[in-house]
PDB file with SEQRES, HELIX, SHEET and CRYST1 records, atoms N, CA, C and O in Angstrom:
SEQRES   1 A   65  MET GLU SER GLY PRO ALA VAL PHE ALA GLY THR ALA PHE          
SEQRES   2 A   65  ALA LEU PHE GLY ALA ALA LEU LEU VAL TRP THR GLY ALA          
SEQRES   3 A   65  ARG ILE VAL HIS ARG ALA PRO VAL ALA HIS GLY VAL SER          
SEQRES   4 A   65  PRO VAL VAL SER THR ALA LEU ALA THR LEU PHE GLY VAL          
SEQRES   5 A   65  LEU PHE LEU VAL LEU GLY VAL TRP CYS PHE THR HIS ILE          
HELIX    1 AA1 SER A    3  VAL A   29  1                                  27    
HELIX    2 AA2 PRO A   40  THR A   63  1                                  24    
CRYST1    1.000    1.000    1.000  90.00  90.00  90.00 P 1           1          
ATOM      1  N   MET A   1     -10.916 -12.499  12.698  1.00  0.00           N  
ATOM      2  CA  MET A   1     -11.725 -12.141  11.559  1.00  0.00           C  
ATOM      3  C   MET A   1     -11.465 -10.691  11.160  1.00  0.00           C  
ATOM      4  O   MET A   1     -11.522 -10.377   9.971  1.00  0.00           O  
ATOM      5  N   GLU A   2     -11.186  -9.807  12.092  1.00  0.00           N  
ATOM      6  CA  GLU A   2     -10.954  -8.416  11.758  1.00  0.00           C  
ATOM      7  C   GLU A   2      -9.559  -8.141  11.218  1.00  0.00           C  
ATOM      8  O   GLU A   2      -9.283  -7.046  10.728  1.00  0.00           O  
ATOM      9  N   SER A   3      -8.671  -9.141  11.309  1.00  0.00           N  
ATOM     10  CA  SER A   3      -7.277  -8.914  10.824  1.00  0.00           C  
ATOM     11  C   SER A   3      -7.197  -8.982   9.297  1.00  0.00           C  
ATOM     12  O   SER A   3      -6.232  -8.478   8.722  1.00  0.00           O  
ATOM     13  N   GLY A   4      -8.194  -9.599   8.611  1.00  0.00           N  
ATOM     14  CA  GLY A   4      -8.127  -9.665   7.134  1.00  0.00           C  
ATOM     15  C   GLY A   4      -8.117  -8.317   6.491  1.00  0.00           C  
ATOM     16  O   GLY A   4      -7.253  -8.086   5.646  1.00  0.00           O  
ATOM     17  N   PRO A   5      -9.020  -7.377   6.820  1.00  0.00           N  
ATOM     18  CA  PRO A   5      -9.004  -6.043   6.240  1.00  0.00           C  
ATOM     19  C   PRO A   5      -7.783  -5.253   6.611  1.00  0.00           C  
ATOM     20  O   PRO A   5      -7.289  -4.478   5.792  1.00  0.00           O  
ATOM     21  N   ALA A   6      -7.277  -5.414   7.799  1.00  0.00           N  
ATOM     22  CA  ALA A   6      -6.094  -4.738   8.247  1.00  0.00           C  
ATOM     23  C   ALA A   6      -4.871  -5.167   7.428  1.00  0.00           C  
ATOM     24  O   ALA A   6      -4.053  -4.335   7.034  1.00  0.00           O  
ATOM     25  N   VAL A   7      -4.761  -6.458   7.181  1.00  0.00           N  
ATOM     26  CA  VAL A   7      -3.663  -6.998   6.385  1.00  0.00           C  
ATOM     27  C   VAL A   7      -3.774  -6.480   4.937  1.00  0.00           C  
ATOM     28  O   VAL A   7      -2.770  -6.092   4.339  1.00  0.00           O  
ATOM     29  N   PHE A   8      -4.978  -6.477   4.385  1.00  0.00           N  
ATOM     30  CA  PHE A   8      -5.134  -5.991   3.047  1.00  0.00           C  
ATOM     31  C   PHE A   8      -4.803  -4.502   2.944  1.00  0.00           C  
ATOM     32  O   PHE A   8      -4.060  -4.096   2.050  1.00  0.00           O  
ATOM     33  N   ALA A   9      -5.329  -3.711   3.820  1.00  0.00           N  
ATOM     34  CA  ALA A   9      -5.083  -2.278   3.805  1.00  0.00           C  
ATOM     35  C   ALA A   9      -3.612  -1.976   4.075  1.00  0.00           C  
ATOM     36  O   ALA A   9      -3.026  -1.115   3.419  1.00  0.00           O  
ATOM     37  N   GLY A  10      -3.033  -2.655   5.003  1.00  0.00           N  
ATOM     38  CA  GLY A  10      -1.585  -2.458   5.276  1.00  0.00           C  
ATOM     39  C   GLY A  10      -0.712  -2.784   4.090  1.00  0.00           C  
ATOM     40  O   GLY A  10       0.237  -2.063   3.783  1.00  0.00           O  
ATOM     41  N   THR A  11      -1.040  -3.880   3.422  1.00  0.00           N  
ATOM     42  CA  THR A  11      -0.269  -4.291   2.259  1.00  0.00           C  
ATOM     43  C   THR A  11      -0.437  -3.277   1.105  1.00  0.00           C  
ATOM     44  O   THR A  11       0.535  -2.925   0.435  1.00  0.00           O  
ATOM     45  N   ALA A  12      -1.661  -2.824   0.889  1.00  0.00           N  
ATOM     46  CA  ALA A  12      -1.927  -1.894  -0.180  1.00  0.00           C  
ATOM     47  C   ALA A  12      -1.192  -0.556   0.069  1.00  0.00           C  
ATOM     48  O   ALA A  12      -0.526  -0.019  -0.816  1.00  0.00           O  
ATOM     49  N   PHE A  13      -1.339  -0.043   1.301  1.00  0.00           N  
ATOM     50  CA  PHE A  13      -0.666   1.221   1.632  1.00  0.00           C  
ATOM     51  C   PHE A  13       0.880   1.090   1.542  1.00  0.00           C  
ATOM     52  O   PHE A  13       1.563   1.943   0.977  1.00  0.00           O  
ATOM     53  N   ALA A  14       1.384   0.011   2.111  1.00  0.00           N  
ATOM     54  CA  ALA A  14       2.854  -0.135   2.131  1.00  0.00           C  
ATOM     55  C   ALA A  14       3.438  -0.337   0.699  1.00  0.00           C  
ATOM     56  O   ALA A  14       4.501   0.196   0.380  1.00  0.00           O  
ATOM     57  N   LEU A  15       2.742  -1.095  -0.130  1.00  0.00           N  
ATOM     58  CA  LEU A  15       3.222  -1.292  -1.486  1.00  0.00           C  
ATOM     59  C   LEU A  15       3.115   0.040  -2.292  1.00  0.00           C  
ATOM     60  O   LEU A  15       4.029   0.387  -3.040  1.00  0.00           O  
ATOM     61  N   PHE A  16       2.026   0.748  -2.133  1.00  0.00           N  
ATOM     62  CA  PHE A  16       1.928   2.005  -2.838  1.00  0.00           C  
ATOM     63  C   PHE A  16       2.955   3.020  -2.395  1.00  0.00           C  
ATOM     64  O   PHE A  16       3.601   3.674  -3.213  1.00  0.00           O  
ATOM     65  N   GLY A  17       3.098   3.142  -1.079  1.00  0.00           N  
ATOM     66  CA  GLY A  17       4.134   4.079  -0.538  1.00  0.00           C  
ATOM     67  C   GLY A  17       5.542   3.712  -1.009  1.00  0.00           C  
ATOM     68  O   GLY A  17       6.302   4.591  -1.416  1.00  0.00           O  
ATOM     69  N   ALA A  18       5.893   2.453  -0.959  1.00  0.00           N  
ATOM     70  CA  ALA A  18       7.213   2.029  -1.392  1.00  0.00           C  
ATOM     71  C   ALA A  18       7.428   2.225  -2.887  1.00  0.00           C  
ATOM     72  O   ALA A  18       8.507   2.622  -3.327  1.00  0.00           O  
ATOM     73  N   ALA A  19       6.380   1.939  -3.663  1.00  0.00           N  
ATOM     74  CA  ALA A  19       6.474   2.118  -5.098  1.00  0.00           C  
ATOM     75  C   ALA A  19       6.585   3.605  -5.494  1.00  0.00           C  
ATOM     76  O   ALA A  19       7.308   3.959  -6.425  1.00  0.00           O  
ATOM     77  N   LEU A  20       5.871   4.440  -4.785  1.00  0.00           N  
ATOM     78  CA  LEU A  20       5.967   5.888  -5.005  1.00  0.00           C  
ATOM     79  C   LEU A  20       7.331   6.427  -4.665  1.00  0.00           C  
ATOM     80  O   LEU A  20       7.853   7.290  -5.371  1.00  0.00           O  
ATOM     81  N   LEU A  21       7.912   5.939  -3.605  1.00  0.00           N  
ATOM     82  CA  LEU A  21       9.284   6.368  -3.248  1.00  0.00           C  
ATOM     83  C   LEU A  21      10.301   5.913  -4.248  1.00  0.00           C  
ATOM     84  O   LEU A  21      11.192   6.672  -4.627  1.00  0.00           O  
ATOM     85  N   VAL A  22      10.176   4.643  -4.695  1.00  0.00           N  
ATOM     86  CA  VAL A  22      11.129   4.101  -5.675  1.00  0.00           C  
ATOM     87  C   VAL A  22      10.991   4.862  -7.001  1.00  0.00           C  
ATOM     88  O   VAL A  22      11.989   5.220  -7.627  1.00  0.00           O  
ATOM     89  N   TRP A  23       9.750   5.102  -7.416  1.00  0.00           N  
ATOM     90  CA  TRP A  23       9.510   5.825  -8.675  1.00  0.00           C  
ATOM     91  C   TRP A  23      10.060   7.257  -8.599  1.00  0.00           C  
ATOM     92  O   TRP A  23      10.684   7.739  -9.545  1.00  0.00           O  
ATOM     93  N   THR A  24       9.824   7.927  -7.470  1.00  0.00           N  
ATOM     94  CA  THR A  24      10.318   9.272  -7.311  1.00  0.00           C  
ATOM     95  C   THR A  24      11.836   9.282  -7.298  1.00  0.00           C  
ATOM     96  O   THR A  24      12.465  10.161  -7.887  1.00  0.00           O  
ATOM     97  N   GLY A  25      12.414   8.314  -6.634  1.00  0.00           N  
ATOM     98  CA  GLY A  25      13.904   8.220  -6.659  1.00  0.00           C  
ATOM     99  C   GLY A  25      14.471   7.989  -8.047  1.00  0.00           C  
ATOM    100  O   GLY A  25      15.486   8.580  -8.414  1.00  0.00           O  
ATOM    101  N   ALA A  26      13.840   7.160  -8.793  1.00  0.00           N  
ATOM    102  CA  ALA A  26      14.285   6.880 -10.178  1.00  0.00           C  
ATOM    103  C   ALA A  26      14.181   8.130 -11.041  1.00  0.00           C  
ATOM    104  O   ALA A  26      15.072   8.423 -11.839  1.00  0.00           O  
ATOM    105  N   ARG A  27      13.070   8.874 -10.870  1.00  0.00           N  
ATOM    106  CA  ARG A  27      12.883  10.095 -11.670  1.00  0.00           C  
ATOM    107  C   ARG A  27      13.958  11.149 -11.267  1.00  0.00           C  
ATOM    108  O   ARG A  27      14.431  11.903 -12.117  1.00  0.00           O  
ATOM    109  N   ILE A  28      14.328  11.190  -9.991  1.00  0.00           N  
ATOM    110  CA  ILE A  28      15.391  12.156  -9.577  1.00  0.00           C  
ATOM    111  C   ILE A  28      16.728  11.746 -10.099  1.00  0.00           C  
ATOM    112  O   ILE A  28      17.487  12.597 -10.563  1.00  0.00           O  
ATOM    113  N   VAL A  29      17.059  10.466 -10.047  1.00  0.00           N  
ATOM    114  CA  VAL A  29      18.332   9.970 -10.553  1.00  0.00           C  
ATOM    115  C   VAL A  29      18.490  10.264 -12.027  1.00  0.00           C  
ATOM    116  O   VAL A  29      19.574  10.645 -12.470  1.00  0.00           O  
ATOM    117  N   HIS A  30      17.414  10.093 -12.806  1.00  0.00           N  
ATOM    118  CA  HIS A  30      17.487  10.311 -14.238  1.00  0.00           C  
ATOM    119  C   HIS A  30      17.236  11.766 -14.616  1.00  0.00           C  
ATOM    120  O   HIS A  30      17.159  12.092 -15.801  1.00  0.00           O  
ATOM    121  N   ARG A  31      17.107  12.639 -13.625  1.00  0.00           N  
ATOM    122  CA  ARG A  31      16.833  14.055 -13.788  1.00  0.00           C  
ATOM    123  C   ARG A  31      15.608  14.312 -14.670  1.00  0.00           C  
ATOM    124  O   ARG A  31      15.596  15.248 -15.469  1.00  0.00           O  
ATOM    125  N   ALA A  32      14.598  13.488 -14.519  1.00  0.00           N  
ATOM    126  CA  ALA A  32      13.344  13.627 -15.218  1.00  0.00           C  
ATOM    127  C   ALA A  32      12.362  14.330 -14.280  1.00  0.00           C  
ATOM    128  O   ALA A  32      12.514  14.251 -13.061  1.00  0.00           O  
ATOM    129  N   PRO A  33      11.379  15.003 -14.820  1.00  0.00           N  
ATOM    130  CA  PRO A  33      10.387  15.646 -13.964  1.00  0.00           C  
ATOM    131  C   PRO A  33       9.501  14.629 -13.264  1.00  0.00           C  
ATOM    132  O   PRO A  33       9.138  13.605 -13.842  1.00  0.00           O  
ATOM    133  N   VAL A  34       9.162  14.914 -12.028  1.00  0.00           N  
ATOM    134  CA  VAL A  34       8.317  14.008 -11.257  1.00  0.00           C  
ATOM    135  C   VAL A  34       6.854  14.265 -11.696  1.00  0.00           C  
ATOM    136  O   VAL A  34       6.071  13.319 -11.790  1.00  0.00           O  
ATOM    137  N   ALA A  35       6.499  15.476 -11.953  1.00  0.00           N  
ATOM    138  CA  ALA A  35       5.185  15.869 -12.460  1.00  0.00           C  
ATOM    139  C   ALA A  35       5.367  16.972 -13.486  1.00  0.00           C  
ATOM    140  O   ALA A  35       6.131  17.909 -13.258  1.00  0.00           O  
ATOM    141  N   HIS A  36       4.684  16.875 -14.597  1.00  0.00           N  
ATOM    142  CA  HIS A  36       4.842  17.875 -15.632  1.00  0.00           C  
ATOM    143  C   HIS A  36       4.014  19.114 -15.293  1.00  0.00           C  
ATOM    144  O   HIS A  36       2.879  19.021 -14.826  1.00  0.00           O  
ATOM    145  N   GLY A  37       4.618  20.270 -15.544  1.00  0.00           N  
ATOM    146  CA  GLY A  37       3.912  21.512 -15.311  1.00  0.00           C  
ATOM    147  C   GLY A  37       3.946  22.024 -13.877  1.00  0.00           C  
ATOM    148  O   GLY A  37       3.243  22.971 -13.525  1.00  0.00           O  
ATOM    149  N   VAL A  38       4.750  21.400 -13.079  1.00  0.00           N  
ATOM    150  CA  VAL A  38       4.830  21.784 -11.654  1.00  0.00           C  
ATOM    151  C   VAL A  38       6.297  21.966 -11.303  1.00  0.00           C  
ATOM    152  O   VAL A  38       7.166  21.306 -11.875  1.00  0.00           O  
ATOM    153  N   SER A  39       6.568  22.851 -10.373  1.00  0.00           N  
ATOM    154  CA  SER A  39       7.928  23.057  -9.949  1.00  0.00           C  
ATOM    155  C   SER A  39       8.600  21.747  -9.564  1.00  0.00           C  
ATOM    156  O   SER A  39       8.007  20.959  -8.828  1.00  0.00           O  
ATOM    157  N   PRO A  40       9.844  21.481 -10.047  1.00  0.00           N  
ATOM    158  CA  PRO A  40      10.500  20.233  -9.683  1.00  0.00           C  
ATOM    159  C   PRO A  40      10.682  20.035  -8.167  1.00  0.00           C  
ATOM    160  O   PRO A  40      10.563  18.920  -7.657  1.00  0.00           O  
ATOM    161  N   VAL A  41      10.964  21.105  -7.481  1.00  0.00           N  
ATOM    162  CA  VAL A  41      11.197  20.970  -6.021  1.00  0.00           C  
ATOM    163  C   VAL A  41       9.871  20.627  -5.310  1.00  0.00           C  
ATOM    164  O   VAL A  41       9.837  19.766  -4.431  1.00  0.00           O  
ATOM    165  N   VAL A  42       8.794  21.306  -5.700  1.00  0.00           N  
ATOM    166  CA  VAL A  42       7.494  21.033  -5.090  1.00  0.00           C  
ATOM    167  C   VAL A  42       6.992  19.606  -5.380  1.00  0.00           C  
ATOM    168  O   VAL A  42       6.501  18.899  -4.500  1.00  0.00           O  
ATOM    169  N   SER A  43       7.139  19.221  -6.653  1.00  0.00           N  
ATOM    170  CA  SER A  43       6.651  17.856  -7.006  1.00  0.00           C  
ATOM    171  C   SER A  43       7.465  16.761  -6.333  1.00  0.00           C  
ATOM    172  O   SER A  43       6.915  15.743  -5.914  1.00  0.00           O  
ATOM    173  N   THR A  44       8.761  16.966  -6.229  1.00  0.00           N  
ATOM    174  CA  THR A  44       9.601  15.979  -5.585  1.00  0.00           C  
ATOM    175  C   THR A  44       9.294  15.903  -4.069  1.00  0.00           C  
ATOM    176  O   THR A  44       9.192  14.821  -3.490  1.00  0.00           O  
ATOM    177  N   ALA A  45       9.152  17.096  -3.453  1.00  0.00           N  
ATOM    178  CA  ALA A  45       8.833  17.122  -2.028  1.00  0.00           C  
ATOM    179  C   ALA A  45       7.474  16.499  -1.728  1.00  0.00           C  
ATOM    180  O   ALA A  45       7.353  15.743  -0.763  1.00  0.00           O  
ATOM    181  N   LEU A  46       6.454  16.791  -2.519  1.00  0.00           N  
ATOM    182  CA  LEU A  46       5.137  16.218  -2.284  1.00  0.00           C  
ATOM    183  C   LEU A  46       5.113  14.739  -2.547  1.00  0.00           C  
ATOM    184  O   LEU A  46       4.489  14.001  -1.784  1.00  0.00           O  
ATOM    185  N   ALA A  47       5.764  14.264  -3.595  1.00  0.00           N  
ATOM    186  CA  ALA A  47       5.781  12.832  -3.875  1.00  0.00           C  
ATOM    187  C   ALA A  47       6.506  12.065  -2.757  1.00  0.00           C  
ATOM    188  O   ALA A  47       6.074  10.991  -2.340  1.00  0.00           O  
ATOM    189  N   THR A  48       7.600  12.638  -2.294  1.00  0.00           N  
ATOM    190  CA  THR A  48       8.340  11.952  -1.232  1.00  0.00           C  
ATOM    191  C   THR A  48       7.505  11.986   0.089  1.00  0.00           C  
ATOM    192  O   THR A  48       7.452  11.001   0.826  1.00  0.00           O  
ATOM    193  N   LEU A  49       6.869  13.130   0.356  1.00  0.00           N  
ATOM    194  CA  LEU A  49       6.013  13.222   1.579  1.00  0.00           C  
ATOM    195  C   LEU A  49       4.884  12.201   1.555  1.00  0.00           C  
ATOM    196  O   LEU A  49       4.632  11.537   2.561  1.00  0.00           O  
ATOM    197  N   PHE A  50       4.208  12.067   0.432  1.00  0.00           N  
ATOM    198  CA  PHE A  50       3.081  11.138   0.354  1.00  0.00           C  
ATOM    199  C   PHE A  50       3.570   9.672   0.325  1.00  0.00           C  
ATOM    200  O   PHE A  50       2.896   8.777   0.834  1.00  0.00           O  
ATOM    201  N   GLY A  51       4.744   9.445  -0.273  1.00  0.00           N  
ATOM    202  CA  GLY A  51       5.286   8.091  -0.244  1.00  0.00           C  
ATOM    203  C   GLY A  51       5.604   7.620   1.168  1.00  0.00           C  
ATOM    204  O   GLY A  51       5.303   6.491   1.556  1.00  0.00           O  
ATOM    205  N   VAL A  52       6.227   8.529   1.929  1.00  0.00           N  
ATOM    206  CA  VAL A  52       6.525   8.185   3.328  1.00  0.00           C  
ATOM    207  C   VAL A  52       5.235   8.065   4.160  1.00  0.00           C  
ATOM    208  O   VAL A  52       5.114   7.193   5.020  1.00  0.00           O  
ATOM    209  N   LEU A  53       4.279   8.961   3.881  1.00  0.00           N  
ATOM    210  CA  LEU A  53       2.972   8.927   4.598  1.00  0.00           C  
ATOM    211  C   LEU A  53       2.279   7.571   4.379  1.00  0.00           C  
ATOM    212  O   LEU A  53       1.835   6.933   5.333  1.00  0.00           O  
ATOM    213  N   PHE A  54       2.195   7.147   3.125  1.00  0.00           N  
ATOM    214  CA  PHE A  54       1.530   5.867   2.816  1.00  0.00           C  
ATOM    215  C   PHE A  54       2.289   4.679   3.400  1.00  0.00           C  
ATOM    216  O   PHE A  54       1.684   3.705   3.846  1.00  0.00           O  
ATOM    217  N   LEU A  55       3.617   4.767   3.394  1.00  0.00           N  
ATOM    218  CA  LEU A  55       4.407   3.670   3.982  1.00  0.00           C  
ATOM    219  C   LEU A  55       4.173   3.580   5.456  1.00  0.00           C  
ATOM    220  O   LEU A  55       4.031   2.476   5.983  1.00  0.00           O  
ATOM    221  N   VAL A  56       4.125   4.713   6.161  1.00  0.00           N  
ATOM    222  CA  VAL A  56       3.869   4.776   7.597  1.00  0.00           C  
ATOM    223  C   VAL A  56       2.475   4.298   7.896  1.00  0.00           C  
ATOM    224  O   VAL A  56       2.256   3.579   8.871  1.00  0.00           O  
ATOM    225  N   LEU A  57       1.528   4.688   7.068  1.00  0.00           N  
ATOM    226  CA  LEU A  57       0.165   4.238   7.290  1.00  0.00           C  
ATOM    227  C   LEU A  57       0.008   2.714   7.099  1.00  0.00           C  
ATOM    228  O   LEU A  57      -0.774   2.083   7.811  1.00  0.00           O  
ATOM    229  N   GLY A  58       0.746   2.125   6.145  1.00  0.00           N  
ATOM    230  CA  GLY A  58       0.773   0.703   5.995  1.00  0.00           C  
ATOM    231  C   GLY A  58       1.345  -0.027   7.228  1.00  0.00           C  
ATOM    232  O   GLY A  58       0.819  -1.036   7.698  1.00  0.00           O  
ATOM    233  N   VAL A  59       2.454   0.552   7.719  1.00  0.00           N  
ATOM    234  CA  VAL A  59       3.053  -0.084   8.927  1.00  0.00           C  
ATOM    235  C   VAL A  59       2.095   0.081  10.115  1.00  0.00           C  
ATOM    236  O   VAL A  59       1.990  -0.822  10.945  1.00  0.00           O  
ATOM    237  N   TRP A  60       1.412   1.194  10.206  1.00  0.00           N  
ATOM    238  CA  TRP A  60       0.467   1.423  11.265  1.00  0.00           C  
ATOM    239  C   TRP A  60      -0.693   0.364  11.203  1.00  0.00           C  
ATOM    240  O   TRP A  60      -1.145  -0.155  12.224  1.00  0.00           O  
ATOM    241  N   CYS A  61      -1.120   0.095  10.011  1.00  0.00           N  
ATOM    242  CA  CYS A  61      -2.191  -0.967   9.849  1.00  0.00           C  
ATOM    243  C   CYS A  61      -1.674  -2.322  10.315  1.00  0.00           C  
ATOM    244  O   CYS A  61      -2.406  -3.087  10.942  1.00  0.00           O  
ATOM    245  N   PHE A  62      -0.416  -2.618  10.011  1.00  0.00           N  
ATOM    246  CA  PHE A  62       0.125  -3.924  10.415  1.00  0.00           C  
ATOM    247  C   PHE A  62       0.262  -4.020  11.912  1.00  0.00           C  
ATOM    248  O   PHE A  62       0.169  -5.113  12.470  1.00  0.00           O  
ATOM    249  N   THR A  63       0.480  -2.911  12.570  1.00  0.00           N  
ATOM    250  CA  THR A  63       0.629  -2.943  14.045  1.00  0.00           C  
ATOM    251  C   THR A  63      -0.710  -3.156  14.772  1.00  0.00           C  
ATOM    252  O   THR A  63      -0.732  -3.490  15.957  1.00  0.00           O  
ATOM    253  N   HIS A  64      -1.818  -2.959  14.051  1.00  0.00           N  
ATOM    254  CA  HIS A  64      -3.131  -3.135  14.635  1.00  0.00           C  
ATOM    255  C   HIS A  64      -3.825  -4.439  14.260  1.00  0.00           C  
ATOM    256  O   HIS A  64      -5.053  -4.529  14.271  1.00  0.00           O  
ATOM    257  N   ILE A  65      -3.036  -5.430  13.933  1.00  0.00           N  
ATOM    258  CA  ILE A  65      -3.566  -6.750  13.608  1.00  0.00           C  
ATOM    259  C   ILE A  65      -3.923  -7.510  14.830  1.00  0.00           C  
ATOM    260  O   ILE A  65      -4.387  -8.646  14.738  1.00  0.00           O  
TER     261      ILE A  65                                                      
END                                                                             
């Protein structure tokens, strides 16, 4: 019964993290800004960091099923 919320949370975190990493990669390839009004290096680094963080959090949720 407790595995339902873990599966939902893991899926949500993993999908969001993967989508954020894909989106950041696409913005870098097209040399478009990741965030307007922010340093390109800082916005790229933070977006990549949070993408990896959410992906790892999703995997962590799946390991606790």
